[in-house]
N, C-alpha and C positions, 0 to 999 in steps of 0.2 A: 451533141446537146448536153449530155451528162458532164462531159469534160468542161464545158464552158460554164454551166450552171454552178457546179461545185468547185470550179477553179482547181481542177486536179493537177494541172501543170504547175500552177503557182505553189501548190503544196507538195510538189515532188512525188506524186503518186499516179497510179493508173487505174482504169476501171477494173481490171483483173485483180489488182492488189486490194482494192476496196471491197470487192465481192468476197475474196478469200477472208479478209479481215472481218467482214460482216458475218460470214458463216462461222468463223472461229468464236466470235462474241456470242452468237446465238447458242452454240453448243455448250458454252460454259454457264449460260444462265437459263437454258430451257427447262431446267428442273422446276422452275416456278410454275410452269404449266400444270404440273402434277401436285406440287406442294400447296399452292395457294387455295385451290378448290377444296383440298382435304382439310385445311385449317379453317376456312370460313364456313364450311358446311357444319362445323361444330357449333356455330352460332345460329344454326337453323336455316341457313341460306341454301337454296337449291344448288346442288353441286354442279350440275350441267350448265346452269346459267352462269355460275361463277367461273367455270372453265371458259366460256365464251367471253365473259367480261374481262377476264385476265388477258386473254389473247388480244382482244380489241383494244384494251387500255394500253397494253404494251406496244401494239402496232401504231396506235395514234400518238402515243408519247414519242416513239422513235421517229415518226413522220414529222412531228412538230420540231423536234430537236434537229432533224436533218435540214428542213426547209428554213427554219427561223434562225438557228445558230450556226448551221453548217459544221457541226462538231461530230466526231465519231463516237458519240456517247449513246448507249442504248438505255431504254427505260422500261420498267415493268413494276407491278405492285411489289412494294418492298417487304423484305423479311424483317420481323420484329414488330412492326406496327400492325401487321396482319394478325399476329398472335395476340397482341395487346387488344386489338379490335374484338377478336373472337372470345378469348378466355378471360379477359379482365372487364372490358366495357360491357359486353353482353353476358358472359358467363358469371362473373363475380359481382358486378355492380347491378345487374338486372335490367339494363336498358335493352330495347329492341334493336335488332340489326338495322332497321330502317332509321332509327335515331342515330345510331353509330355512323351510318353513311352520311347523314345530315351533318354530323360533326366533322367528318372528313371533308365534305364540301365547303363548310365554313372555314376550316383551316386552310384549304386551298385558296380561298378568296383573301384571307388574311395574309397568307404567304405572298400572294400576288401584290397586295398593297404594300407590304414590307419591301418587296423587291423594287417596285416602281418608285417609291418615295425615298429609298435609300436607308430606311430604318433597319433593314436586314443587315447592312454593313455595320451599323452601330451596334446591333445586337451581337453579331459574330465577334466583333472586336472586344466586346465587353465580357464575354464568357471565358473564364480561364481555360487554358489548354488542358489542365488536369481533369476538369469537369467534362470537357468534350470527349476525352479519351475514356473516362469512366462511363459515360452514357453509352458509348459504342460497346464497351466490354460488358456492361450490365445487361444490355439488350441481348448480347450473346449468351450470357448465363441464363437469362430468362428463357431463351430458345432451348438452351440445354436441358433445363428441368422439364420443359414441355416434351422434348424428345425422349428423355429418359422415362418419363411417366407413360407416354404414349406407346413406348416399346415394351413396357412391363419390367424394365430394369429397376426402376424406383417405384415403390408402392406405398400406400398409406400404412402407417403403423401407429396405433393408439398410444403406445408407450413412448415412442421417440419421434412422433410426427411422420417421419419417413423411414423406410427400410429397404433392404434389397429384395427384389422380386424373385420369382421362380425362374431361374436361368435354364431350366430344362424344357420350358415351353417352346414350341416350334417357332412361334412368331417372335419371341424374344431372341432366340438364337439367330434367326434370319436378320433381325435388326442389327445384332452385333456383327454378323458377317458383312452386312451392307456397309457398316461404318469402316471396317478394315479394307473393304474393296475400294471405297471412295478415297480414304486416306492414302492407301498404297498407290493407287493410280495417280493421285495428285503429286505424291512424292516422286513418282517417275515422270512427272511433267506431261501426263496424258491429257489432251484437251477433252473437256466434257466429262471429267471424272465423276462429278456428282450425278449427272444424267445417266451415265453408264451404270453407276451403282444402283440407282433406283430401278432401272430397267432389268438389271441382272437379278435383283432380289424378286422382282415381280415374276420373271420367267421361272426362277427356281421354285417359287411358291406354287406356281401352276404345275410344275413337274412333280412336286411332292403331293399334289392333290389338296392343298389347303387353300387354294384360290382358284377362281375360274376365269377363263378368258372371255372377255365381253366383245371381242372383235377388234379390228384395227382401224378401219376407215368408215366414215358415214357422214351424212349431212350434219352440220353443227346443231347442237341442242337449241331449244328456244331461249332467248335472252329475256323474255317478258317477265319471268318471276322476279328479276332484280332491276330491270330497266326502269329508271325514273322512280324507283320505290323509296328513295331517301325521304326522311321526315325532317325537314329543316326546322320547322316550328318546334318540334319536340326536342331538337338538338339545342335550342336556345334556352332550355330550362337550366336552372342554376346548377343542377347536379352534373351536367355535361360540360360546364365551362372549363373545369380542370382537364377534361379529356381533350377539348379543343386546344388548350394551352400545351399539353403534352404533344399532340400531333404537330403543332406549329414548331415547337422547339426542336423536336427530333427531325422534322422535315428540313428545317433551316440548316442544322449542323450536318445532317447526313448528305443532303443534296449538295451543299456548298463544298464540303470536304471531298466528296467523290468527284465532282466536276473539276475542282482545282487540281486534285491529284492526277486524274486522267489527262487533263489538258497540259499539265506540266510535262508529263511523260511523252506526250505527243509533240511538245514544242509549240503549242498553240497560244500560250500566254506571252505577251510582249513584256519587255522590261518595265519595272515599276510596280507599285502596289497592285496586287491581284484584284482588289475590290474596285479598282478604277478601270479595269478592262471591260470595254463595251461588249465584247463577245461573251464574256462570263455573265454579264447582265442579261443578254439575250437568252443564254442557256438556262439561267435561273427562271427567267420569264416563261420559257418553254416548260420547265419543270412544274411550275405552279399551275399552268394551264392543264397539264396532264393530270394533276391531282384532282382538279375539279371535274375534268372529263371522266376520269375513272370512277368517281363517286356517282355520277349520273348513270353510268353503265351498271354499277353494282359491285365494286371491289374497293378494298382498302387503299390507302395512299400509294400512288404511283411515284417512283423516284428514279434517279439516275443510278445505274448499276456499276459497282466497282469492277465487275467482270469485264467491263468495256476495255479495261487495260490489256486484256488478252488480245483484243482486236487491234489495239494500238501497237502491241508488240509484233503483230503480224503485218504491220505496215499501214493500218488505217489512219487517215489524217483528215478526212472530211466527212460531211454529213451523208455521203453516199454509203458509208459503212453502216450508219444508223438506219438508213433507208432499207438496206438489204435485210437487216435484222427485223425491221417492221414487216417486210413482205413475208419473211419466214414465219413470223408469229401469225400472220393471216393464213398461211398454208396449214399451220398447226391446228386451226379450227376444225379441220376434217379428221383429226385423230382423237375425237372425243371418246369413242369406245375404249381406246387404249388407256386414256387418262382415267376412265371409270374402273379399269381393271387393276389399277395400282393401289395396293392396300396401305393402310396407315403405317404398318411396320416397315414398309419399303421407303416411305418418305421420312420417317423418324431419323434414320441415319444421316440423311441430308441435313436435317435441322441441327443435329448434334455436331456435324462437321462445320457447318456455318458458325455455330457457337464457338468452336475452337478457333476459327479464323478471326472472329470478332474479339475474342478475349485477349488476343495479342496486343490490342491497343493499350493495355495496361503498362506496356514497356515505356510509353511516353510520359508517364507520371514522374514527378520529381520525388523520389522515395526518401530523400534526405530532409524534406520539409514536411513536418507533420501537419501543418495547416493546409497543405496541398494533398498529402497522402490520405489523411483520415476522411475528409469529405468524399474523395474519389472512391475509396474502398467501400464506404457506407453506401454510396450511390449504386455501386456494382452489386453488392450483396443483398441490398434491400429489395431490388427488383425481383429476383427469383424467390426469395424467402417470403415475400408478401404477394407474389404472383401479380405484380403491378409495376409497370414502368413509371407510372405517375408517382407512386410512393417513393421510388428510388430517386427520381428527380427532386422531389420535395425535400427529402431528408438531406440529400447532397447539397443543394443550394442553401438551405437554411443553416446547416452545419458549417458550410464554407464561410458564410457571413459572420456567424457567431465566433468561430475559432480565430478568424482574422481580427475581430474586434477585441476578443479576450487577450490576444497576444500583442495588442497595441499596433496592429498593422491594418487597421480598418481603411486607411487611405488606399490600400492595394485593391480594395473591392470596387469594381466598376459599378456605375449606376445601374447598368443593365442587370447585373447579378443581384444587386439590392432589390430591384423591381421584381424579378422572378421570385426571390426568396420571400418577399412580403406577400406576393400573390399566393404562394403556397401556405404561408402562415394563416392567411385569411381563409384559405380552403380548409385547413385543419380545424380552425376555430368555429367556422360557421357552416361548412359544407361537408362535414365528415360523412363517410359512407355508412 
C-alpha cells in the first residue's frame, strides 16, 4: 500500500530507506521541540501548551507535505520568526501574543493566495539575490544576540549598550560548553548534533544540582491555553500590518528557498524553470496550509526545514519520509516532562549554532558591487542591533532602491522591490513604533 501510494519504486527507494531517512531528519530537527516552547513562553504563552502545539503543528505540516506533495520535506515552527514573534512583536512592540498569532494566521492566508495566484513567483523573481541572502543572515544574527543574551555572555551596559557578562556563572559556562559540543559533533558529521547538545547540557546541569529532573514520559499537557486563542481582529490594526508584511516576506523566501534546495538535492525538480514545477507549487501550498494550521493551534509560523536535506542524504525521496517525521513528532508529545526540564541555557547554544549556520548566507552576496553589498549588510546588522527583523528588512529594501537610483541603475530595481520599499517608507512615516 505504501509503495503504491508514494510510488516508491518509481522514485528508486524502499520503505526501509524512507523510514531511516525520516528518522535521520527528525533527529536533526527535534531540537525545535525544546527551543520553540522556551522562546514563545517569553511572550507569556503557556509553555506546556506551546510544546503540544509545536509537536502537532510539525506533525500536521509533515502529513500535509507527505500526502499533498509527496516530497521528503519535513515541517515545523521556524527559527527566527518565533524569536521575532516573542521578543519583537510581543516584547518590544507591546502587542499581545493572541494578536501576534492572528498576524501569523493572516500571513498564512496571504501566502496561500500568493501561491495560488502565481504572485509568489513574481515576488520571488523580483527580490534581488543579495537581499535574500542578507535576510537569512540577518535573522541568524538576530538569533545570535538572543542566544548570547539568554546565556549571560552578553549583558546590558549603560556606557556601551552591551558588554561581556560574568563568564564564571555556572549557567553561562554550561551554555558555552553546549555550543562547543554542538559545533564539535556537527563537525564530526554526527546526526542530531544540536539535539544531543541540548540534552547533554540538561543532564550535566542536573548532575551539578543547578537544575531538577521533571520526569521523562507523561500524558501530553493541555492545548487549551493556546488553541484557537488567536486574535484576528486585533491583528488587523494598523500597527500589526508591518508585522504581517514581515511574516509574509520571510515565509515566502524561506519556504521557497528550502523547498527548492532540498528538492534539487533529491532530484525531484524536472528540467526547466523551478517556478513552473507543479510539485513545487503543491509543496508551497502545503507550506501555507501548515502556517495557518499552526496559528490555530498556538505557535508561530510553520515552515519547511532545511534539515530535511539530511534525510535526502540518507536516501529519502518521497512523502513517506515526511510521514515518518510527522509520526515521530506525535510520539514526542509524551515527552513533555523532559521538555520542561530543559533550561534556557541549554537551548541558547542551539540558537547560537543556528545563527552560525544562517550567517554563512552572506557568502552569496556580490561584494564587488556596493549597491548590492551596502543594502545587504545594513539588512543583516540592523536586525540584531534594533532587535527587529522588520527594521532590518525596511532599511535594506529602502537603501537598495535609493542606492540603485543614485547610481543611475534604477532600472535594475524590480517592481516588487519598489513595492516593498514604498510600503516600508509608509510604515516609517505613519506607523512608527
